TIDRENNU-522260 format. One line per 10 residues: number of its first residue (from 1); their letters; for each residue x, y, z of N, C-alpha, C. Coordinates in Angstrom, 3 decimals, padded with zeros to 6 digits. Layout:
NUM = a = X,Y,Z,X,Y,Z,X,Y,Z  ...
This chain:
1 = mapelvndql = 082.489,199.974,-105.143,083.357,198.557,-104.945,082.384,197.495,-105.360  082.385,196.547,-105.829,081.198,195.517,-105.594,081.042,195.100,-104.261  079.438,194.765,-103.350,079.695,193.688,-102.792,080.848,192.645,-102.374  080.953,191.893,-103.401,081.025,191.110,-103.562,083.170,190.592,-102.626  083.681,191.944,-103.666,085.098,191.830,-103.377,085.511,192.523,-101.839  084.376,193.199,-101.858,084.647,193.786,-099.892,084.419,192.311,-099.118  083.117,191.849,-099.082,083.482,190.299,-098.650,084.033,189.516,-098.792  084.322,189.688,-099.688,086.106,188.353,-100.277,087.649,189.491,-099.125  087.004,191.251,-099.825,088.694,191.513,-098.563,088.310,191.017,-097.296  087.089,191.632,-096.878,086.860,191.042,-095.249,086.748,189.977,-094.884
11 = rqerikilak = 086.441,188.792,-095.941,087.323,187.151,-095.632,088.573,186.825,-095.572  089.066,187.231,-096.301,090.934,187.328,-096.134,091.534,187.780,-094.392  091.171,189.508,-094.511,091.482,190.004,-093.336,090.779,189.250,-092.355  090.401,188.592,-091.945,089.822,188.002,-090.712,090.783,185.542,-091.016  090.849,186.182,-091.688,091.256,184.643,-091.943,093.741,185.071,-091.641  093.672,186.358,-092.343,095.323,186.915,-091.629,095.019,187.329,-090.720  094.248,187.329,-089.847,094.042,187.281,-088.305,093.426,186.721,-087.743  093.107,185.373,-087.833,093.110,183.972,-087.242,094.418,183.557,-087.534  095.231,183.748,-088.210,096.074,183.298,-089.139,097.577,183.599,-087.359  097.385,184.657,-087.313,098.374,184.828,-086.700,098.399,184.575,-085.243
21 = qadqkwtlek = 096.381,184.740,-084.660,096.306,183.716,-083.329,096.628,182.800,-083.125  096.745,182.247,-084.774,097.340,180.877,-084.372,098.599,180.683,-084.224  099.647,181.407,-085.009,100.923,181.357,-085.000,101.492,181.890,-083.044  100.501,183.015,-083.154,100.923,183.317,-082.030,101.221,182.256,-080.448  099.342,181.312,-080.900,099.264,180.795,-079.857,099.996,179.263,-079.205  100.370,178.863,-080.792,101.340,177.768,-080.864,102.967,178.333,-080.894  103.587,179.756,-080.457,104.257,179.850,-080.036,104.572,179.982,-078.821  103.374,179.702,-078.149,103.604,180.326,-076.625,103.582,178.642,-075.977  102.905,177.973,-076.526,102.446,176.847,-076.198,104.313,175.728,-075.935  104.940,176.470,-077.633,106.047,176.672,-077.072,106.742,176.009,-076.458
31 = qkqqqafesq = 106.923,177.825,-076.134,107.661,178.350,-075.497,107.235,177.815,-073.477  105.919,178.024,-073.408,105.917,177.016,-072.600,106.134,175.597,-072.493  106.415,174.929,-072.945,107.001,173.486,-073.716,108.516,173.095,-073.313  108.744,174.130,-073.353,110.571,174.025,-073.379,110.897,174.573,-071.924  109.959,175.624,-071.310,110.138,176.151,-070.127,110.572,175.227,-068.862  109.138,174.193,-069.243,108.445,173.312,-069.066,109.871,172.458,-068.531  110.360,171.560,-070.009,111.413,170.757,-070.108,112.688,171.262,-069.295  113.216,171.750,-069.462,113.798,173.189,-068.792,114.166,172.428,-067.546  112.968,173.402,-066.916,112.614,173.571,-065.896,113.443,171.782,-065.246  112.445,170.767,-065.572,112.836,169.875,-065.554,114.073,168.787,-065.494
41 = lqrelqkvqq = 115.030,169.756,-066.604,115.864,168.818,-066.835,117.230,169.965,-065.654  116.155,170.568,-065.331,117.914,171.538,-063.900,117.128,170.942,-063.100  116.081,170.440,-062.177,115.758,169.481,-060.996,116.735,168.802,-061.081  116.381,167.601,-062.695,117.066,166.718,-062.577,118.345,166.640,-061.810  119.011,167.720,-062.423,120.529,168.141,-062.363,121.553,168.245,-061.283  119.776,168.968,-060.468,119.893,169.036,-058.982,120.255,168.347,-057.996  119.475,166.756,-058.394,119.273,165.616,-057.980,120.429,165.136,-057.643  121.172,164.921,-059.381,122.537,164.353,-059.402,123.827,165.249,-058.660  123.441,166.359,-058.864,124.901,167.147,-058.039,125.044,167.121,-056.388  123.766,166.780,-056.473,123.221,167.039,-054.382,123.719,165.406,-053.988
51 = rseatklaed = 123.530,164.334,-055.340,122.929,163.403,-054.499,125.602,163.059,-055.003  125.787,163.112,-055.463,127.273,163.397,-056.043,128.057,163.369,-054.935  127.933,165.094,-054.728,128.240,165.961,-052.788,127.901,164.707,-051.866  126.909,164.168,-052.100,126.685,164.045,-050.431,127.324,162.020,-050.602  127.716,161.540,-051.569,128.526,160.525,-051.832,130.188,160.539,-051.122  130.348,162.302,-052.267,131.221,162.507,-051.491,132.069,162.694,-050.171  131.317,163.444,-050.004,131.271,163.407,-047.925,131.016,163.143,-047.584  130.363,161.054,-047.728,130.523,160.187,-047.030,131.881,159.779,-047.267  132.505,159.471,-048.106,133.019,158.907,-048.476,134.764,160.002,-048.385  134.524,161.070,-048.094,135.638,161.850,-047.427,135.873,161.308,-045.955
61 = sksvylndtm = 134.553,161.565,-045.287,134.162,161.329,-043.198,134.354,160.187,-043.663  134.503,159.266,-044.130,134.929,157.710,-043.985,136.634,158.125,-044.220  137.001,158.220,-044.827,138.264,158.294,-045.416,139.088,159.102,-044.099  138.829,159.708,-043.745,139.067,160.593,-042.938,138.918,159.749,-041.118  137.793,159.181,-040.889,137.663,158.570,-039.718,138.691,157.568,-039.529  138.757,156.898,-041.056,140.483,155.645,-040.770,141.193,156.310,-040.855  141.538,158.162,-041.196,143.366,157.694,-041.172,142.912,157.813,-039.499  141.920,159.084,-039.176,142.009,159.130,-037.163,142.149,158.297,-036.460  142.003,156.804,-037.002,141.477,156.015,-035.853,142.854,154.700,-036.302  143.452,154.803,-036.937,144.606,153.894,-037.386,145.366,154.866,-037.243
71 = ndkekpkite = 146.845,154.108,-036.843,147.881,155.054,-036.051,148.462,154.374,-037.193  150.033,154.965,-037.717,150.833,154.027,-038.671,151.146,153.263,-038.908  151.494,152.444,-038.075,152.159,151.160,-038.174,150.990,150.216,-038.090  149.481,150.601,-037.912,148.053,149.756,-038.173,147.939,149.601,-040.066  147.921,150.829,-039.838,147.437,150.885,-041.262,148.053,149.984,-042.622  146.957,149.886,-043.356,147.426,148.194,-043.920,147.899,148.698,-045.365  149.854,148.209,-045.802,150.483,147.718,-046.924,150.022,147.999,-048.030  149.601,148.783,-048.700,149.446,147.523,-050.220,150.322,147.047,-050.942  150.639,146.292,-051.409,151.842,146.829,-052.854,150.864,145.748,-053.914  151.243,145.486,-055.057,151.166,145.009,-055.830,151.285,143.125,-055.602
81 = etttkkeqet = 152.838,143.105,-055.286,153.368,141.935,-053.894,152.157,141.321,-053.196  151.814,141.878,-052.106,150.785,141.467,-051.091,149.600,140.442,-052.677  149.109,141.841,-053.137,147.201,141.923,-053.548,147.560,140.800,-054.749  148.986,140.167,-055.551,149.380,139.234,-056.777,148.654,137.751,-055.405  149.256,137.528,-054.782,149.709,136.400,-053.941,148.773,135.725,-053.041  147.325,137.143,-053.072,146.889,136.286,-052.158,145.556,136.338,-053.526  145.582,137.050,-054.404,145.041,136.461,-055.936,144.971,135.052,-056.405  146.812,134.746,-056.344,147.788,133.601,-056.310,146.619,132.509,-055.654  146.768,132.878,-054.372,146.770,131.928,-053.253,144.530,131.931,-053.119  144.403,132.860,-053.400,143.184,131.946,-053.736,141.869,132.161,-054.587
91 = dpwkeadsqk = 142.686,132.141,-055.749,141.941,131.626,-056.677,141.789,130.365,-057.000  140.852,129.308,-056.797,140.551,127.881,-056.672,140.994,127.247,-058.369  140.636,128.108,-059.532,140.289,127.458,-061.305,141.775,127.617,-060.943  143.059,128.522,-060.537,144.158,128.430,-061.500,145.231,127.073,-059.996  144.399,127.258,-058.963,144.810,125.942,-057.698,144.098,124.140,-058.704  143.114,124.325,-059.668,142.569,123.466,-059.849,143.169,122.791,-061.486  143.721,124.457,-061.941,144.589,123.326,-063.144,146.026,123.370,-062.702  146.909,123.551,-062.245,147.696,123.198,-060.864,148.023,122.223,-061.282  146.793,121.933,-060.128,147.110,119.900,-059.807,146.959,119.189,-060.710  147.953,117.988,-060.778,147.817,116.952,-061.561,146.654,116.462,-061.351
101 = sdmtaatvtp = 145.346,115.945,-061.793,144.789,114.243,-061.632,145.221,112.850,-062.030  144.312,111.629,-061.082,144.816,110.645,-061.696,143.598,110.377,-062.418  143.193,110.912,-062.879,141.152,111.034,-064.187,142.226,110.361,-064.868  141.494,110.091,-065.571,142.059,109.392,-066.655,139.994,109.688,-067.717  140.760,109.815,-069.043,139.263,109.875,-069.751,138.626,108.227,-070.118  137.582,108.244,-070.047,136.403,107.263,-070.248,136.234,106.570,-071.286  136.678,105.696,-072.060,136.232,105.021,-073.084,134.532,104.378,-073.137  134.573,104.533,-074.124,132.764,103.245,-073.980,132.610,102.504,-075.053  132.868,101.754,-075.714,132.256,100.311,-076.775,131.323,100.719,-077.319  130.898,100.663,-078.700,129.589,100.889,-078.904,129.122,098.914,-078.422
111 = kr = 128.063,098.834,-078.400,127.304,098.227,-078.616,127.192,097.431,-080.362  127.016,095.637,-080.384,126.404,096.265,-081.809,125.238,094.354,-081.797
């Protein structure tokens, strides 16, 4: 074989080895990034779960405390009728619309 062909073959083999190494390096880097992203997502999920559990426990303990401290006679009985009556009584816009006013619209005559 001619030395030029041997040199060309060696160069091609080195290129193949370098290409494999670059692929392996890229694959490892991709795996590292994916693992870091997954661990970050897992941490965020745990934080959200802890917050939701804490709020749920706080609400449960609050409702248990309220139920324990009030007698049946003291517990407020809320119905749709009472809430709508309260809304009608406290809504200033409805009050203003329902009242008739003695005021009339002003008219302006243009000067000549």
